C-alpha positions as CSV (number, residue, x, y, z in Angstrom):
1,M,33.9,9.7,6.7
2,A,33.3,6.1,5.9
3,H,35.3,3.5,7.8
4,S,37.3,1.1,5.6
5,R,35.9,-1.9,7.5
6,A,32.3,-0.7,7.4
7,R,29.8,-3.3,6.4
8,P,28.6,-2.9,2.8
9,N,25.2,-1.5,2.3
10,P,22.9,-4.3,1.0
11,A,21.2,-1.8,-1.3
12,D,24.5,-0.9,-3.1
13,G,24.3,-1.9,-6.7
14,R,20.5,-2.6,-6.5
15,P,18.5,-0.4,-8.9
16,L,16.5,2.3,-7.2
17,V,13.2,1.1,-8.8
18,R,13.7,-2.3,-7.1
19,R,14.5,-0.7,-3.7
20,A,11.4,1.6,-4.1
21,A,9.1,-1.3,-4.9
22,A,10.4,-3.4,-2.0
23,S,10.0,-0.5,0.4
24,V,6.4,0.1,-0.7
25,G,5.8,-3.7,-0.4
26,V,7.1,-3.7,3.2
27,L,4.9,-0.6,3.9
28,F,1.8,-2.4,2.7
29,L,2.7,-5.5,4.7
30,L,3.1,-3.4,7.8
31,V,-0.2,-1.5,7.3
32,G,-2.0,-4.8,6.6
33,A,-0.7,-6.4,9.8
34,L,-1.4,-3.2,11.9
35,G,-5.0,-3.4,10.7
36,F,-5.3,-6.5,13.0
37,V,-3.6,-5.0,16.1
38,P,-5.9,-3.7,18.9
39,G,-4.9,-0.3,20.0
40,I,-3.5,0.7,16.7
41,T,-6.8,-0.2,15.1
42,S,-9.7,1.1,17.2
43,G,-13.0,-0.7,17.3
44,M,-11.6,-4.2,16.9
45,D,-14.9,-5.6,18.3
46,A,-16.6,-4.0,15.3
47,L,-14.2,-5.4,12.7
48,R,-16.1,-7.2,10.0
49,F,-14.9,-9.3,7.1
50,A,-16.1,-6.8,4.5
51,G,-18.6,-4.0,3.9
52,H,-19.4,-0.6,5.2
53,G,-20.6,-2.0,8.5
54,S,-17.1,-2.6,9.7
55,G,-16.5,-0.2,12.6
56,A,-12.7,-0.7,12.9
57,Y,-10.4,2.3,12.2
58,L,-6.7,2.0,11.6
59,F,-5.0,4.8,13.5
60,G,-8.5,5.9,14.5
61,V,-9.0,7.4,11.0
62,F,-9.0,4.8,8.1
63,Q,-12.0,2.5,8.1
64,V,-10.8,-1.1,7.6
65,S,-12.2,-4.6,7.4
66,V,-10.6,-8.0,7.3
67,L,-10.8,-7.9,3.5
68,H,-9.2,-4.4,3.4
69,N,-6.3,-5.6,5.6
70,L,-5.9,-8.7,3.4
71,V,-5.7,-6.6,0.3
72,H,-2.9,-4.6,1.9
73,L,-1.1,-7.8,2.8
74,A,-1.5,-9.1,-0.7
75,F,-0.1,-5.9,-2.2
76,G,2.8,-6.2,0.1
77,V,3.6,-9.7,-0.9
78,A,3.2,-8.7,-4.6
79,G,5.5,-5.8,-4.1
80,L,8.3,-7.9,-2.6
81,A,7.9,-10.6,-5.2
82,L,7.9,-8.2,-8.1
83,A,10.8,-6.2,-6.7
84,R,13.1,-9.0,-7.6
85,T,13.5,-7.6,-11.2
86,V,13.6,-4.1,-12.6
87,S,10.6,-4.7,-14.9
88,G,8.6,-6.4,-12.2
89,A,9.3,-3.5,-9.8
90,R,8.3,-0.9,-12.3
91,T,5.2,-2.9,-13.2
92,F,4.2,-3.1,-9.5
93,L,4.7,0.6,-8.9
94,I,2.9,1.8,-12.0
95,G,0.3,-0.9,-12.1
96,G,-0.3,-0.8,-8.3
97,G,-0.5,3.0,-8.5
98,A,-3.1,2.7,-11.2
99,V,-5.1,0.3,-9.0
100,Y,-5.0,2.7,-6.1
101,L,-6.2,5.5,-8.4
102,V,-9.1,3.3,-9.5
103,L,-9.8,2.7,-5.8
104,W,-9.8,6.5,-5.2
105,L,-12.4,6.9,-8.0
106,Y,-14.4,4.0,-6.5
107,G,-14.4,5.8,-3.2
108,L,-15.7,8.9,-4.9
109,A,-18.4,7.1,-6.8
110,V,-19.7,4.6,-4.2
111,D,-22.2,5.6,-1.5
112,H,-20.3,4.9,1.7
113,D,-23.4,3.7,3.6
114,T,-24.4,1.0,1.1
115,G,-23.5,-2.6,0.5
116,A,-21.6,-1.5,-2.6
117,N,-18.9,-0.2,-0.2
118,V,-17.3,-3.6,0.0
119,L,-13.8,-2.8,1.2
120,P,-14.9,-0.4,3.1
121,V,-13.6,3.1,2.2
122,N,-14.2,6.5,3.9
123,D,-13.0,10.0,3.0
124,A,-9.7,9.5,4.7
125,D,-9.1,6.3,2.7
126,G,-10.0,8.2,-0.5
127,W,-7.3,10.8,0.1
128,L,-4.8,8.1,1.1
129,H,-5.6,6.1,-2.1
130,L,-5.1,9.2,-4.2
131,G,-1.7,9.9,-2.6
132,L,-0.6,6.3,-2.9
133,G,-1.7,6.1,-6.5
134,V,0.1,9.3,-7.6
135,G,3.2,8.4,-5.4
136,M,3.5,4.9,-6.7
137,V,3.1,5.9,-10.4
138,A,5.7,8.7,-9.8
139,L,8.1,6.3,-8.2
140,G,7.7,3.8,-11.0
141,V,8.2,6.4,-13.7
142,G,10.9,8.4,-11.9
143,T,13.0,5.5,-10.7
144,G,12.4,3.1,-13.6
145,R,14.3,5.1,-16.2
146,R,17.4,3.7,-17.7
147,R,20.6,5.6,-17.0
148,P,22.5,6.8,-20.1
């Protein structure tokens, strides 16, 4: 039972699509920052700015580079900035999801051992990009609907 003097929930009254976009933005900021943390990212001595030669792995699974981490940080900032409005939040979730689906296709098409693998991506990244893309688009469509 709620206490009459309980602090109000800061999310009360804020549209779900805005909360979803802000949450996804915070998640991207967290992942981007963790990509630079030794212990959480293994092989920090092999971290490169870009390219398939980066030997750093976030959580020991997802191949990352400085550029890859910066992209996550930029997505996080964009998510928080666009979450300020309903239309911006919906655009971030659907548009960002589409970008991650394109990254998934890029990961399928690029030879992981060549210079074309700029970000870099590996199979684990590919599955994550697919999940993020589908999840973000679903959040944007499902939470962005106007209530009758």
